[in-house]
N, C-alpha and C positions, 0 to 999 in steps of 0.2 A: 461872657462879660466883656464889655469894652469901656474901661475906666475913662479913657480920653473923651468919649462921647456921652458918658453917663448913661449907658444902655446895658440892659441885661436881656438877652434874647432866649426865649424858651421854645424849644422844638419838641413837641410831643406827638408821636405818631398814633397814640391812642386818643388824643384830643381830650384829655382829662385836665381838671384843675390841679394846680400844684398844691400839695399839702401846706398848710399855714406855717408849720415848723420849718420846712425846706425853704419857703419863700423868705421867712425871717432870717434864716441862716445866710442866704445869699445876699440879702439886703444889708445885714450887719457886716458881712465880710467886705462888701463894696464900700460901706461907710468907713471902715477901718483903713482900707487901702487908700481911699480918697484923702483921709486925714494924714496918713503917713507920707503919702507921695506929694500931694498938692497943698496940704495945710488947710483944707476945708472939708466939710461934710455934705457934699452935694447929694441930693436924693436921686437914686437911679430910676430911669424910665424902663418899665418892663414892656417888651414886645412879644406878642404871641402870634406869629404868622401861622396860617393854616397850611400844614404840611400834608403829605399823602397820609391817608388813614390806613393803618394796618388792620386786617380783618380778624386777627386773633391776638392772644398774648404771647405767642411763640416766635414771632417774626421780627422782634424789635431790632436785632442786630442788623438785619438787612436794611431796615428803614433808617437806622442811624447812618450806615454807610452810604445809602442813597442820598440822604440829606447833605452829608459831607461832600459827596461828589458834586451835587448841584451847587453848593456854595463855592467850591473851588473852581469849577468850570465857568461859573458866571462871574467870578472875581468880585463877590459881594463884600463890600466894606462899609457901606453906608445904608443903602435902601434895601432892607431885608425883604420887602414885598416884591422886589424885582423877580425873584425866583420862586417864592412860595405863593402861588396863586391858585392852588388846588382847593377844592371845597370838600 
C-alpha cells in the first residue's frame, strides 16, 4: 500500500484473484488512513503486476522473498511494471 500515491500493489505468485472480503478490507483500511492523514477519502488504484508463477502451493515463501529482492534491487518506488514483466 502506498497512501501518498493512492496505490495498492498485489503480488500473487499463484496468479489468483483476491477474495472480495480481502479486497474490501484493504480498500476500507486505505480509505480510513486517507481520511485520518489527509482529510479526504481518495479511492485506491489496484495494480496487479505479473510476477513469477510458482508451480505448486508449497513454494510461496521463496516467491515472496524473490519478489522482495526484485523490488529492492530495482529500487521500485513508482513504476511497478519495471521489474514485473514475467508472464
